[in-house]
C-alpha positions in Angstrom: -0.4 3.2 -25.9 -1.6 5.6 -28.3 -0.1 6.5 -31.5 2.1 8.9 -30.5 3.9 6.3 -28.7 2.5 8.4 -25.0 0.5 6.6 -22.9 -2.6 8.3 -22.1 -3.8 9.2 -18.3 -6.3 6.6 -18.3 -3.7 3.6 -19.4 -1.1 4.8 -16.6 -3.6 4.9 -14.0 -4.6 1.4 -15.0 -1.1 0.7 -14.8 -0.7 2.3 -12.2 -3.8 0.1 -10.2 -1.9 -3.1 -11.7 1.3 -2.5 -10.3 -0.6 -1.6 -6.5 -2.9 -5.0 -7.0 0.1 -7.0 -7.7 1.9 -5.4 -4.6 -1.1 -6.3 -2.2 -1.5 -9.4 -3.7 1.7 -10.1 -3.2 2.0 -9.1 0.5 -1.2 -10.6 1.0 -0.2 -14.3 -0.3 2.9 -14.2 3.2 -0.1 -14.5 5.3 -2.2 -17.4 3.6 -1.4 -20.9 4.3 -0.4 -23.2 1.3 -3.2 -25.0 0.7 -5.4 -21.9 0.3 -3.2 -20.5 -2.1 -3.1 -23.9 -4.0 -7.2 -23.4 -4.5 -5.9 -19.9 -5.9 -7.6 -18.1 -3.6 -5.7 -14.9 -1.3 -8.3 -15.6 2.0 -6.3 -14.6 5.3 -7.6 -16.4 8.3 -9.6 -13.9 10.7 -6.9 -14.3 13.5 -4.3 -12.7 11.0 -6.4 -10.4 9.9 -4.2 -7.0 11.2 -1.4 -9.3 9.7 -2.5 -9.4 6.6 -3.2 -5.8 6.4 0.3 -5.0 7.5 1.7 -7.3 4.8 -0.3 -5.6 2.1 0.2 -2.0 3.2 4.5 -3.2 3.3 4.2 -4.9 0.1 2.8 -1.9 -2.0 4.7 0.6 0.2 8.1 -1.2 -0.8 6.7 -1.3 -4.8 6.1 2.5 -4.7 8.6 3.9 -2.5 12.4 3.8 -2.2 12.0 3.1 1.4 11.7 -1.0 2.2 9.7 -1.0 5.5 9.7 -4.8 7.3 6.1 -5.8 8.7 7.3 -4.7 12.1 8.0 -1.0 11.0 4.5 -0.9 9.5 3.0 -2.3 12.4 4.5 0.1 14.5 3.5 3.2 12.3 -0.2 1.8 12.5 0.3 1.7 16.0 1.7 5.0 16.5 -1.5 6.5 14.0 -3.7 4.7 16.5 -2.2 7.3 19.2 -1.8 10.1 17.5 -5.0 11.4 15.6 -2.9 14.0 13.3 -1.2 11.2 11.9 -4.3 9.4 11.0 -5.4 12.1 8.7 -2.3 11.2 6.9 -3.1 7.8 6.7 -7.0 8.3 5.9 -5.7 10.3 2.7 -2.9 7.8 1.9 -5.4 5.0 1.8 -8.3 7.2 -0.4 -5.7 8.1 -3.1 -4.9 4.0 -2.5 -8.4 3.7 -3.7 -8.2 5.7 -6.5 -5.1 3.8 -7.3 -3.1 6.7 -8.1 0.6 6.1 -7.2 1.7 9.4 -8.2 -1.0 11.3 -5.1 0.1 8.4 -3.1 3.3 9.4 -3.2 2.6 13.2 -3.0 0.8 12.6 0.8 3.8 9.9 1.9 6.2 13.0 1.4 4.2 15.4 2.7 4.1 12.8 5.9 7.6 12.8 5.8 8.1 16.7 5.8 5.8 17.1 8.7 8.2 14.6 10.6 11.3 16.4 9.6 9.6 19.5 10.9 9.4 17.9 15.0 
């Protein structure tokens, strides 16, 4: 934090990044067996990879939105998105922004997606 007690944009992005990473790790930990976790590893079994992706997405979305999606909700959204290429573009934008660690951009994409859904 700078001398004026205001966070710089870079500091804010670092905090956003930590929030995303922490949320993702919390979600991933739900599908990793206790023995692996005891060895301080977060490797999900290959046969549970889809479940791991769903758990991570669910955990991150709970952290950055007021919604409280369940893993089942996320799994349904992922399946529906695979059937509808227009929705996939919104998902890709959200993923790209998550990779950029910008929670504000992720929220903006989610709001744009909700607005599109509301028009239907």
